[in-house]
Structures are given as structure tokens and as C-alpha cells.
N, C-alpha and C positions, 0 to 999 in steps of 0.2 A: 231380422239383426243377422248378422256373418258370424255363423261357429267356426271360436279357433278353436284350434283345437292343439288339445295339454305339451301329449311329445311328437315333436316332429321329427318323423323316419326318417333316422339316411340312407340321402340319395347318391351311389355314387352307382362310377362307370362301371356296364358289368360288361364280361369279356368272354362271358358263357353266356349264348339261347338258353334261356329256361323252358324244361318241359313241362308242357299243358297240367301237368297235374301241379307242379312248383305257383305256376301262373296263378293255377285256382285257393293252392293256400294263402299267396298271398293274398288276393283278393277277400278270401272270408275275413282275414287279418282285420283288413282295413277298416270292411266293412261292420265289423261288430261295434254298437254302438249307434253306428248314423245311416241304420236303415228305415228310423221315421224317415227323415231326410230324403236319403233317394226315393223312397213312396215317394215324399209329396211331389220333386221333378218325375217321379213318372203320368200320376196322375195330371199333375197341372198341366204338361204335356199334350196328354191323352184326351184333354178334357175338351183342349185347342183346337185341336187335327181335327176332334172327332165332332165341332162346331162345325168348323168348314163345311166340312163333308154332309153333316144336315142339310145346312144349310145351300147345297149345291143338291140336295136330293130335293129340294123343297121346291127348288126351282127349275127341274126340270121338266123339261118339254114332253114325257114320252117314252116310248121306244119307237122313235121316224129317227129316220138319218142323223137328220137335223135336232135329236135328242142326245144320236149314241155320242154325238162330235160335241156335241154341248161337254156332257160325259167326260169328255178323252180328257178337254180341253179342262179343265175346273180341277180333273184328278192331277192332271201335271201339274193347275199351279199348286194344289196343291203337297206335291212332290217338292219343289219349288220352298215353299214353306217352311216346309220341312227340314230342307236342305238348310235354313238357319234356325232354327232349333238348335239343329244336328251338333253346332257350335257351343252351343250355351251349355247342350246334353253335356259331351266330352271336354269344359271346361268346369264345367260339376265335376265329376270323376277325377280330373288331370286333379285337381289341385288338394282333392282332396288324398290324393296316392303320392303329394309331392307334398303332404301339411300344409296349407296352403288352408286360407281361412275357406269355405266355405260355405253359402245359403241358397237356397228355394231361387231367389234373385240372376243365379250368374246364367238359370235358360234365357236370358234373357239377353245375353253379350251378344250377338250376334248379329241385335237388331239395333247395339250399339256401335259395334266398331266396326265390323266387314259385312254388312249384309249386301252389297253388290258384291264381292265375292264369294261368299256364300252359294247366292243364286246360280251365280256362274259356274263353278265348282259341281254344286250339284244339278247344272244343265245336262253340262259335260257330259260329267263323269256318267249321269244315266241316260244321256246318248248316245253314248261309247258301249256299255251295258246294254241296252234295249234292242238298236236297231235291229245286230244283228238278229238275233230271236226273232222280231216281228219280222224281215225280212224273210224267214225263212216260215212264220205262220201266213203270211202273208200269200209265197208261194205252194205251201202244199194245200190252201183254200184254192188256189188256180188251177190249180192239179185236181181238186176232187169239185169243184164244179159241176163238171159234167153228169158223176154223180148225183148229187145232189137236183140236178137239173129230170135227166132222164130213169133216176135208181140205176139197176149195176145190169141190167141189163145187154151194156156194152159186153159187159165182163163175164157173165152171170158162166159162158159157156169157154170163159180160158183159163182153166186154175193156174199158170207157170203166170198169165201175167198178174192175176188177182196177187198171189205168189212174190213178185220182182215192186208190185207197185207199192206193195205193204211195207216192203221190205224198206221200198226208194224212204216210206213218210217216218217211219221208222230210224233210218240212219239221218237223218237230215233235223230231225225234231232232237235227237242224242246229241249234232256235232252243232244244235243251236243251244241248245242249255250249257252243253262245255261255254263254250264260247260268253257267255251269259255269266256262270258262275267267275269262269277265269277273268274277266274284265272285272268285274265287283268284289275278286277278292286283291285287285294290280289297284285297282282305284280307293279301296276303302281304310287308308289313313288317312288323306286326304284334310278333312277338318282335323283332327291331330297336328297334322304338320301345318295348317293354316292357324293355329295358334302360335307354332315352336313360330313360326315363319309369317309372320303380320304381315311384313314387307315383301314378302314375292308374290307372284301377277299368281294367275288363276295358271296359266299353260305348266311357268316353273314346277304349283303344289300337284297339278299332275302329272309332268311328271318326274318329281321328288318320290310320289305311293307310287308310281309302274316301278323306277330303279329299287326303294327298296324294298320292296314286294318280292323281288327278283330273288327265286330262292326263297321263296316261305310263304308259297301261296297254300304251298298244300300243308305246312304244321297249323297255317289258320284254319283252314278247310277241317284236320279232324278238329279242332279244339270246338268250332262252332259245330260238327257232328257230334261231339260228343256231350252236349246239350241236348239233344235230342232225348234220350233217354228219361230227364229233370220235368222238360217239355212237356210231353206227352203224360206222367204223371201227374201234373200239373192240373190235367186235365179234368183229374177223377175229383179232384176236388173245387169243381168248378172255374176253374180258371184264379182260383184267389191268388193258387203258390205263384203263380206270375209275378205277384207284387215282389216276391222274392227271391226269384230264380232271374228278370229283367236285370233290375241292377248285380244280381251276383253276377252275371253276364257280362256285364255290359263295362265292370271292373275288371275283367278277366281280362275284355279286349287289352283296356286301358293297361293296364301291365304288361300285354302281349306290343304293344306298341313301344314302353317304357325300356322292357326291357332290347327290342329289337333296335331301335335308331340309337341306345348306346352303344349298344353291339356292332353296330352301324358307323358308332362317330372317334371308338376304341380302334378300331380296323383302316379308317380312313376309308371308310364306304361315302360318306356323306363328301361332298366336293364345295361345299361351303359351309361359313360357320353358323354356327342356331345363335341364333337371340336371346336364350337361354330363358324363354317366360316359364319354364317350368324344371328343370335342370340343369343341372350348374356342369358345365362338359369342365371338367376341370382334365384336358388330354394330356 
């Protein structure tokens, strides 16, 4: 049964961007008394994903080329499946943040309303995010392939070549990682936007997320990094602390989205009128 919120939080247009501390403070307040539901959502989603992963592992053909290709395909399918779940997870936290009824069944929203768009958004966002990284890694493997076959005999007497080669690999890897994180941050708001703009196409949602995050990628990156100490400490408790940290992270990211899109709407940053699924845009 859905859980009704006794007190509806006041939703208003924010003319200012909130700091990381302010977003976290709001997130902590919203989660008070709701951690049981949030942990239930976390357990349910992780259970479904891990069952798929175990099924894929059980059907593995071993460490052969065919087996590795099969594992990559299964891993990609699981990634697409998680895209559908992401719609429901985001809806769950948006419902809490905006004073709407929430329940465990929210996680299935993506299957009911827009599975095709969720899969499409996940596919293209992952493609744009990971393709440059995979291309660079493949190029690095191509460069070091002679060393793997013949050892370091070709370079053992040439220190300068070894140094230049090492620097080249480091620069390529760092460049790929920067592109990976930059693209990940740019497309990070897609599933939130899909919930507020369910009538938009996949291409439009991807473009809207990229435009929305323009000038705000480093803000979100800082929020990501700020959770690292808590995550590291949680491993001291054998991961039990993650049951509280992950909902805290998700609610903070939800607050980041709400604050950012309200700010953009107030500044006229969005080139279209939202459907007001979760926010009353009285601008």
C-alpha cells in the first residue's frame, strides 16, 4: 500500500542554487522515518540485478572468446535492465521529495510507463559515455601488444622510448577517464527528466540533460566526491552502512535535480514548459 505523507513539503521555485551541504541537509530531513522504505527499494533492486547476474554467470561458457563475448552481451543487457529500474528508483525519491505517496511498487514504474524510452536512454547514454573509454583502452592494448608478445626486449635498451611510451599511455588513459566522467555527468539527469517530460523523445531527453548540466557538472562531481569518506567508512561495517548511505546519496541527487531544474526554469533556461509531474512551475 502506498505511504501517504502527513505533511506536504512546500515546493517553490528556487532562484538560487543550493550548496552541497544544503542539499544534504534537506535530503536527511526528507528521509527521516522513511529509511525502511528506502532500504526496501535498495534491497529489491539489488536482488533483481544480482539474480540476473547469477543467471548469466551460471550460463557462462568459460574463459573463451565466445564466453567473454557472451559475458559482455549479458552485462550490457543487465545495464539496459537497470535503466528501466532507474526510472522507478528516481520516481520513488521524487515522490518523497515532493510530498507525493510513495511505495516499493514505484520501482516498477519504468516497466509500466516507458520501458522503450528508458532502454533507449540507457543505451545511448552508456554508448556516448563508454565508447571513448573503450576505444582508448583498445588502442592502448594495440600499442602494448608487441610487448606482451615479445617482452620488453625491443625497448629494454632505450630508456627514452620507455619513458615516452609510458607517458603516452598515461595521457591517453587520463583523457579517456575525463571524457567518461564528463559524459556521465552530462547525461546524469536523463531519468529524472524522463519522469517530468514523459512525452519527449529519447533524443530530446538526452539533449535536455546535457543542456541542463551545462556549467553544473563540477557541482555534481563535488557532491559525488563528498560522499567518498562515508562510503569508505561504510566498508568498515562490512558494507552494512551502505544501506543508509545509498538512500542518502539518492535523495541528495534528487534534491540536486529539483533545485537545478527549478533554478533553470526561474532563469528561463528551459526552452519548453515542463509537464509538472513533480514540481509546480509557477514562474
